[in-house]
Backbone as CSV, one residue per row, in Angstrom:
resi,resn,N_x,N_y,N_z,CA_x,CA_y,CA_z,C_x,C_y,C_z
1,UNK,-13.122,-30.978,1.225,-13.712,-29.661,1.350,-14.372,-29.531,2.722
2,UNK,-14.044,-28.461,3.428,-14.676,-28.180,4.717,-15.476,-26.879,4.594
3,UNK,-16.372,-26.613,5.529,-17.097,-25.338,5.489,-16.155,-24.128,5.523
4,UNK,-15.016,-24.255,6.201,-14.042,-23.159,6.270,-13.472,-22.855,4.883
5,UNK,-13.088,-23.895,4.170,-12.529,-23.727,2.823,-13.601,-23.179,1.887
6,UNK,-14.813,-23.694,2.034,-15.921,-23.239,1.200,-16.197,-21.749,1.415
7,UNK,-16.144,-21.286,2.670,-16.378,-19.871,2.946,-15.305,-19.008,2.288
8,UNK,-14.033,-19.410,2.402,-12.938,-18.647,1.792,-13.072,-18.639,0.272
9,UNK,-13.431,-19.771,-0.293,-13.592,-19.873,-1.744,-14.730,-18.963,-2.232
10,UNK,-15.871,-19.018,-1.558,-17.017,-18.192,-1.954,-16.718,-16.700,-1.833
11,UNK,-15.916,-16.334,-0.828,-15.579,-14.924,-0.613,-14.504,-14.441,-1.589
12,UNK,-13.929,-15.381,-2.339,-12.889,-15.064,-3.329,-11.671,-14.367,-2.725
13,UNK,-11.294,-14.784,-1.514,-10.056,-14.283,-0.916,-8.922,-15.231,-1.292
14,UNK,-7.716,-14.714,-1.299,-6.550,-15.548,-1.597,-6.272,-16.441,-0.382
15,UNK,-6.120,-17.740,-0.622,-5.797,-18.667,0.456,-5.106,-19.893,-0.112
16,UNK,-4.428,-20.612,0.768,-3.827,-21.896,0.415,-4.140,-22.874,1.524
17,UNK,-4.253,-24.124,1.160,-4.517,-25.187,2.129,-3.240,-26.000,2.321
18,UNK,-2.958,-26.338,3.568,-1.778,-27.136,3.906,-2.241,-28.325,4.741
19,UNK,-1.944,-29.514,4.255,-2.324,-30.735,4.969,-1.080,-31.407,5.538
20,UNK,-1.253,-32.073,6.655,-0.175,-32.848,7.259,-0.791,-34.055,7.948
21,UNK,0.029,-35.032,8.230,-0.441,-36.252,8.900,-0.591,-35.961,10.389
22,UNK,-1.828,-35.916,10.855,-2.102,-35.609,12.260,-1.749,-36.798,13.146
23,UNK,-1.067,-36.530,14.257,-0.719,-37.541,15.244,-1.759,-37.487,16.364
24,UNK,-2.521,-38.546,16.543,-3.583,-38.580,17.553,-3.054,-38.367,18.968
25,UNK,-1.749,-38.557,19.172,-1.158,-38.372,20.504,-0.574,-36.977,20.708
26,UNK,-0.730,-36.096,19.733,-0.168,-34.739,19.844,-0.821,-34.022,21.019
27,UNK,0.008,-33.310,21.799,-0.507,-32.587,22.956,-1.080,-31.233,22.556
28,UNK,-0.475,-30.598,21.557,-0.944,-29.291,21.092,-1.133,-29.359,19.582
29,UNK,-2.384,-29.265,19.147,-2.671,-29.363,17.719,-2.002,-28.225,16.940
30,UNK,-2.023,-27.029,17.487,-1.423,-25.881,16.806,0.078,-26.007,16.667
31,UNK,0.741,-26.419,17.742,2.196,-26.592,17.683,2.550,-27.736,16.737
32,UNK,1.724,-28.769,16.727,1.939,-29.882,15.798,1.878,-29.363,14.362
33,UNK,0.892,-28.529,14.064,0.752,-27.967,12.714,1.982,-27.155,12.341
34,UNK,2.434,-26.293,13.247,3.609,-25.460,12.975,4.836,-26.336,12.699
35,UNK,5.050,-27.333,13.547,6.218,-28.212,13.391,6.164,-29.013,12.099
36,UNK,5.036,-29.656,11.838,4.930,-30.532,10.671,4.935,-29.769,9.347
37,UNK,4.471,-28.513,9.376,4.449,-27.713,8.144,5.668,-26.797,8.031
38,UNK,6.544,-26.816,9.049,7.749,-25.997,9.021,7.449,-24.501,9.071
39,UNK,6.456,-24.120,9.855,6.028,-22.721,9.945,6.513,-22.086,11.240
40,UNK,6.691,-20.771,11.209,7.003,-20.037,12.432,5.776,-20.124,13.336
41,UNK,5.910,-20.663,14.563,4.742,-20.885,15.403,3.958,-19.618,15.748
42,UNK,4.615,-18.470,15.762,3.887,-17.234,16.079,2.943,-16.806,14.952
43,UNK,3.046,-17.453,13.779,2.137,-17.176,12.653,0.991,-18.178,12.574
44,UNK,1.032,-19.203,13.431,-0.018,-20.222,13.463,-0.918,-19.908,14.654
45,UNK,-2.210,-19.772,14.395,-3.147,-19.352,15.427,-4.143,-20.456,15.750
46,UNK,-4.492,-20.539,17.027,-5.477,-21.518,17.472,-6.799,-20.809,17.726
47,UNK,-7.868,-21.552,17.535,-9.227,-21.039,17.688,-9.802,-21.591,18.980
48,UNK,-10.101,-20.702,19.918,-10.630,-21.110,21.214,-12.010,-20.501,21.408
49,UNK,-12.929,-21.295,21.894,-14.297,-20.811,22.093,-14.532,-20.614,23.587
50,UNK,-15.083,-19.459,23.923,-15.354,-19.094,25.308,-16.830,-18.770,25.485
51,UNK,-17.229,-18.726,26.731,-18.580,-18.299,27.073,-18.454,-16.959,27.785
52,UNK,-19.194,-15.971,27.295,-19.150,-14.629,27.859,-20.262,-14.457,28.882
53,UNK,-19.895,-14.002,30.074,-20.865,-13.742,31.140,-21.832,-14.906,31.350
54,UNK,-21.338,-16.135,31.164,-22.148,-17.322,31.384,-23.241,-17.540,30.359
55,UNK,-23.173,-16.824,29.238,-24.241,-16.930,28.252,-23.704,-17.154,26.844
56,UNK,-23.523,-16.092,26.084,-23.156,-16.184,24.665,-21.754,-16.757,24.468
57,UNK,-21.601,-17.507,23.379,-20.287,-18.021,23.010,-19.580,-17.000,22.129
58,UNK,-18.259,-17.007,22.196,-17.429,-16.134,21.367,-16.140,-16.880,21.048
59,UNK,-15.402,-16.369,20.065,-14.160,-16.998,19.620,-12.980,-16.082,19.914
60,UNK,-11.914,-16.676,20.440,-10.638,-15.984,20.607,-9.617,-16.691,19.741
61,UNK,-8.885,-15.925,18.947,-7.873,-16.509,18.059,-6.514,-15.983,18.511
62,UNK,-5.664,-16.887,19.001,-4.361,-16.507,19.550,-3.254,-17.379,18.963
63,UNK,-2.010,-16.859,18.990,-0.894,-17.676,18.488,-0.747,-18.960,19.305
64,UNK,-0.313,-20.025,18.647,-0.138,-21.294,19.361,0.966,-21.183,20.406
65,UNK,1.793,-20.153,20.311,2.879,-19.947,21.270,2.393,-19.273,22.546
66,UNK,1.148,-18.795,22.566,0.639,-18.082,23.730,-0.593,-18.726,24.313
67,UNK,-1.115,-18.069,25.336,-2.343,-18.514,25.991,-3.370,-17.403,25.846
68,UNK,-4.622,-17.772,25.878,-5.706,-16.812,25.802,-5.854,-16.118,27.155
69,UNK,-5.833,-14.790,27.146,-6.077,-14.006,28.345,-7.588,-13.758,28.405
70,UNK,-8.256,-14.489,29.278,-9.717,-14.434,29.349,-10.234,-13.051,29.728
71,UNK,-9.523,-12.362,30.616,-9.949,-11.011,31.018,-9.884,-10.048,29.840
72,UNK,-8.808,-10.127,29.065,-8.647,-9.232,27.912,-9.680,-9.542,26.834
73,UNK,-9.977,-10.828,26.645,-10.990,-11.201,25.661,-12.362,-10.677,26.081
74,UNK,-12.705,-10.854,27.361,-13.991,-10.358,27.858,-14.094,-8.853,27.633
75,UNK,-13.030,-8.137,27.958,-13.019,-6.678,27.786,-13.224,-6.309,26.317
76,UNK,-12.489,-6.978,25.422,-12.588,-6.693,23.986,-13.978,-7.003,23.436
77,UNK,-14.640,-8.009,24.034,-15.962,-8.425,23.573,-17.091,-7.684,24.284
78,UNK,-16.719,-6.776,25.190,-17.728,-5.997,25.891,-18.454,-6.775,26.967
79,UNK,-17.779,-7.767,27.548,-18.368,-8.590,28.602,-17.606,-8.376,29.901
80,UNK,-18.209,-8.830,31.000,-17.546,-8.715,32.300,-16.534,-9.840,32.506
81,UNK,-16.902,-11.057,32.049,-15.962,-12.170,32.213,-16.141,-13.198,31.103
82,UNK,-15.093,-13.975,30.914,-15.094,-15.048,29.919,-14.533,-16.302,30.570
83,UNK,-15.068,-17.436,30.174,-14.579,-18.736,30.635,-14.568,-19.671,29.434
84,UNK,-13.686,-20.648,29.465,-13.643,-21.604,28.369,-14.997,-22.302,28.259
85,UNK,-15.473,-22.455,27.040,-16.778,-23.071,26.786,-16.694,-24.584,26.932
86,UNK,-17.824,-25.189,27.236,-17.952,-26.638,27.324,-17.714,-27.251,25.939
87,UNK,-16.974,-28.341,25.890,-16.621,-28.984,24.618,-17.841,-29.316,23.767
88,UNK,-18.893,-29.826,24.397,-20.109,-30.168,23.629,-20.733,-28.921,23.012
89,UNK,-20.747,-27.816,23.768,-21.301,-26.568,23.244,-20.462,-26.050,22.071
90,UNK,-19.145,-26.209,22.179,-18.240,-25.779,21.104,-18.550,-26.559,19.832
91,UNK,-18.607,-27.873,19.939,-18.828,-28.718,18.763,-20.218,-28.485,18.171
92,UNK,-21.214,-28.321,19.020,-22.580,-28.090,18.553,-22.689,-26.739,17.834
93,UNK,-22.075,-25.720,18.391,-22.192,-24.373,17.841,-21.360,-24.176,16.572
94,UNK,-20.158,-24.760,16.547,-19.262,-24.529,15.406,-19.433,-25.557,14.298
95,UNK,-19.832,-26.771,14.656,-19.916,-27.843,13.671,-18.590,-28.555,13.475
96,UNK,-17.605,-28.214,14.297,-16.274,-28.825,14.195,-15.944,-29.596,15.467
97,UNK,-15.017,-30.572,15.349,-14.543,-31.295,16.524,-13.364,-30.541,17.131
98,UNK,-13.182,-30.700,18.435,-12.062,-30.037,19.102,-10.750,-30.455,18.437
99,UNK,-9.855,-29.502,18.315,-8.592,-29.759,17.628,-8.690,-29.477,16.142
100,UNK,-9.916,-29.276,15.671,-10.136,-28.958,14.261,-11.114,-27.803,14.109
101,UNK,-11.306,-27.035,15.195,-12.243,-25.911,15.146,-11.616,-24.777,14.337
102,UNK,-12.298,-24.398,13.287,-11.853,-23.281,12.459,-12.672,-22.050,12.817
103,UNK,-12.064,-20.871,12.717,-12.852,-19.650,12.922,-13.743,-19.365,11.715
104,UNK,-13.507,-20.076,10.623,-14.264,-19.882,9.384,-15.316,-20.972,9.223
105,UNK,-16.404,-20.634,8.565,-17.407,-21.630,8.199,-18.115,-22.293,9.356
106,UNK,-18.222,-21.606,10.480,-18.915,-22.188,11.622,-20.416,-22.225,11.373
107,UNK,-21.087,-23.203,11.972,-22.537,-23.332,11.811,-23.247,-22.056,12.258
108,UNK,-22.789,-21.516,13.371,-23.354,-20.276,13.902,-22.206,-19.287,14.043
109,UNK,-22.282,-18.171,13.349,-21.190,-17.192,13.413,-21.141,-16.562,14.797
110,UNK,-19.990,-16.685,15.429,-19.804,-16.190,16.782,-18.980,-14.907,16.776
111,UNK,-19.205,-14.069,17.784,-18.375,-12.869,17.940,-16.919,-13.330,18.020
112,UNK,-16.041,-12.674,17.261,-14.663,-13.133,17.144,-13.677,-12.019,17.462
113,UNK,-12.678,-12.361,18.279,-11.592,-11.442,18.610,-10.286,-12.133,18.233
114,UNK,-9.495,-11.457,17.407,-8.214,-11.989,16.924,-7.103,-11.250,17.652
115,UNK,-6.133,-11.989,18.165,-5.028,-11.326,18.861,-4.355,-10.322,17.933
116,UNK,-4.056,-9.153,18.481,-3.474,-8.053,17.713,-2.170,-8.447,17.027
117,UNK,-1.451,-9.443,17.545,-0.177,-9.851,16.939,-0.354,-10.359,15.512
118,UNK,-1.562,-10.791,15.154,-1.814,-11.276,13.792,-1.570,-10.168,12.769
119,UNK,-1.748,-8.914,13.197,-1.544,-7.784,12.289,-0.071,-7.567,11.949
120,UNK,0.831,-8.240,12.673,2.265,-8.129,12.404,2.678,-8.943,11.180
121,UNK,1.776,-9.787,10.675,2.093,-10.692,9.575,1.159,-10.466,8.391
122,UNK,1.715,-10.567,7.189,0.875,-10.504,5.998,-0.027,-11.730,5.937
123,UNK,0.555,-12.871,6.297,-0.138,-14.156,6.191,-0.142,-14.856,7.547
124,UNK,-1.296,-15.436,7.899,-1.406,-16.244,9.115,-2.029,-17.589,8.748
125,UNK,-1.980,-18.505,9.694,-2.503,-19.855,9.492,-3.478,-20.176,10.612
126,UNK,-4.643,-20.714,10.248,-5.631,-21.181,11.220,-6.150,-22.534,10.744
127,UNK,-6.841,-23.219,11.619,-7.402,-24.514,11.237,-8.361,-24.335,10.067
128,UNK,-8.300,-25.285,9.150,-9.206,-25.271,8.000,-10.441,-26.128,8.267
129,UNK,-10.615,-26.554,9.530,-11.825,-27.275,9.881,-11.671,-28.759,10.091
130,UNK,-10.435,-29.217,10.136,-10.186,-30.632,10.382,-8.781,-30.767,10.958
131,UNK,-8.584,-31.702,11.852,-7.237,-31.947,12.378,-6.348,-32.347,11.209
132,UNK,-5.173,-31.720,11.131,-4.250,-32.024,10.043,-4.454,-31.154,8.811
133,UNK,-5.226,-30.075,8.946,-5.510,-29.208,7.807,-5.494,-27.752,8.254
134,UNK,-4.627,-26.956,7.630,-4.520,-25.532,7.952,-4.833,-24.706,6.711
135,UNK,-5.386,-23.514,6.929,-5.635,-22.587,5.839,-4.745,-21.360,6.051
136,UNK,-4.073,-20.965,4.993,-3.182,-19.802,4.991,-3.928,-18.657,4.319
137,UNK,-3.999,-17.517,5.013,-4.668,-16.353,4.435,-4.182,-15.082,5.109
138,UNK,-4.522,-13.949,4.525,-4.136,-12.665,5.100,-4.911,-12.441,6.396
139,UNK,-4.243,-11.848,7.381,-4.909,-11.555,8.653,-6.119,-10.657,8.428
140,UNK,-6.013,-9.729,7.498,-7.143,-8.833,7.207,-8.321,-9.613,6.619
141,UNK,-8.033,-10.634,5.805,-9.106,-11.470,5.259,-9.742,-12.321,6.360
142,UNK,-8.924,-12.788,7.298,-9.456,-13.551,8.426,-10.448,-12.686,9.207
143,UNK,-10.076,-11.439,9.455,-10.964,-10.529,10.183,-12.246,-10.266,9.389
144,UNK,-12.092,-10.071,8.099,-13.259,-9.789,7.260,-14.209,-10.991,7.229
145,UNK,-13.673,-12.188,7.042,-14.508,-13.384,6.924,-15.204,-13.763,8.230
146,UNK,-14.587,-13.419,9.362,-15.177,-13.774,10.659,-15.973,-12.617,11.260
147,UNK,-15.832,-11.421,10.682,-16.425,-10.241,11.294,-15.692,-9.894,12.576
148,UNK,-14.428,-10.342,12.659,-13.656,-10.198,13.880,-12.988,-8.838,14.056
149,UNK,-12.592,-8.594,15.294,-11.817,-7.397,15.619,-10.457,-7.836,16.139
150,UNK,-9.482,-6.924,16.075,-8.150,-7.193,16.617,-8.044,-6.548,17.991
151,UNK,-7.482,-7.297,18.945,-7.254,-6.788,20.296,-6.162,-7.635,20.944
152,UNK,-5.438,-7.075,21.913,-4.393,-7.861,22.595,-5.021,-8.847,23.578
153,UNK,-5.186,-10.094,23.149,-5.860,-11.101,23.995,-4.967,-12.298,24.313
154,UNK,-3.686,-12.224,23.937,-2.772,-13.336,24.181,-1.805,-12.989,25.301
155,UNK,-1.408,-13.996,26.053,-0.368,-13.833,27.051,0.624,-14.971,26.880
156,UNK,1.871,-14.727,27.261,2.916,-15.752,27.116,2.833,-16.786,28.211
């Protein structure tokens, strides 16, 4: 049980958990999840934490097939600029280790922006809070549970 799973369970949203054997040498945790679980990679999303205007942390959720567009995320979050957050700050703020950061059940709820492409799917997959563990849920439930908004924040 992770805080992410606990949050989904308490909210009574429909979800499923998918576990796989994590390879410590994997270069991309999200792509590893898609491959090992036999999922379309554009439906598997990675959770990235950024720092807005050198101050507040925020979350960007993008497909594992794309990259986070920092300018678009800053714009969507109402900031002038965004930069990737320091790993220690990410782990301290979310309560998760890198590669297992879930947008759900974070120690401190952060402003969240989900790439608009998630709305193209009934079901999406995000980290369930541990490497080798994914949670499957509706994109609308992901937005509701994180207090997130949808915006085009991914680039190829």
